[in-house]
C-alpha positions as CSV (number, residue, x, y, z in Angstrom):
1,X,0.0,0.0,0.0
2,X,1.4,3.4,-1.0
3,X,0.2,6.3,1.1
4,X,0.9,10.0,0.6
5,X,2.4,11.0,3.9
6,X,3.0,14.7,3.2
7,X,4.1,17.2,0.6
8,X,7.5,19.0,0.6
9,X,7.6,21.6,-2.1
10,X,7.5,19.8,-5.5
11,X,7.8,16.4,-3.8
12,X,5.3,14.0,-2.3
13,X,6.6,11.8,0.5
14,X,5.2,8.3,0.0
15,X,5.0,5.6,2.6
16,X,5.4,2.0,1.6
17,X,5.4,-0.2,4.6
18,X,8.4,0.9,6.7
19,X,10.0,2.7,3.8
20,X,9.4,6.3,2.6
21,X,10.5,7.8,-0.7
22,X,10.0,11.0,-2.7
23,X,7.9,11.1,-5.8
24,X,7.5,14.2,-8.0
25,X,4.2,15.8,-7.0
26,X,3.4,16.4,-10.7
27,X,3.0,12.7,-11.4
28,X,0.2,12.3,-8.9
29,X,-3.4,12.6,-9.9
30,X,-4.9,16.1,-9.6
31,X,-6.5,16.6,-6.2
32,X,-4.3,13.9,-4.4
33,X,-3.9,14.8,-0.8
34,X,-2.1,13.7,2.4
35,X,-3.5,10.4,3.6
36,X,-4.6,9.2,0.1
37,X,-3.8,5.6,-0.8
38,X,-2.3,5.3,-4.3
39,X,-2.8,2.5,-6.7
40,X,0.3,2.2,-8.8
41,X,0.7,0.2,-12.0
42,X,4.2,0.0,-13.4
43,X,5.0,-1.7,-16.7
44,X,7.9,-1.8,-19.1
45,X,7.4,0.2,-22.3
46,X,9.3,-2.2,-24.6
47,X,8.9,-0.1,-27.8
48,X,10.4,3.0,-26.2
49,X,13.1,0.9,-24.5
50,X,14.1,-0.4,-27.9
51,X,14.1,3.1,-29.4
52,X,16.3,4.4,-26.5
53,X,18.7,1.4,-27.0
54,X,18.9,2.2,-30.7
55,X,19.8,5.8,-29.9
56,X,22.5,4.8,-27.5
57,X,23.9,2.3,-30.0
58,X,24.1,5.1,-32.6
59,X,25.9,7.4,-30.2
60,X,28.4,4.7,-29.4
61,X,28.9,4.0,-33.1
62,X,29.4,7.7,-33.9
63,X,31.8,8.1,-31.0
64,X,34.1,5.3,-32.1
65,X,33.9,5.6,-35.9
């Protein structure tokens, strides 16, 4: 369970069990407030990952050619 503990400027302090971490406030849903429980779904964007990998490969090739 992810709970918004508090806001510190542009950051939301999130509690996850015994751990706290900061998350940019701008990624939270509009109207999110202290005490709200967040539902988070994280997935890998394979297409964008492949595009990024291609860009890095090209930079490496350009650097060593």
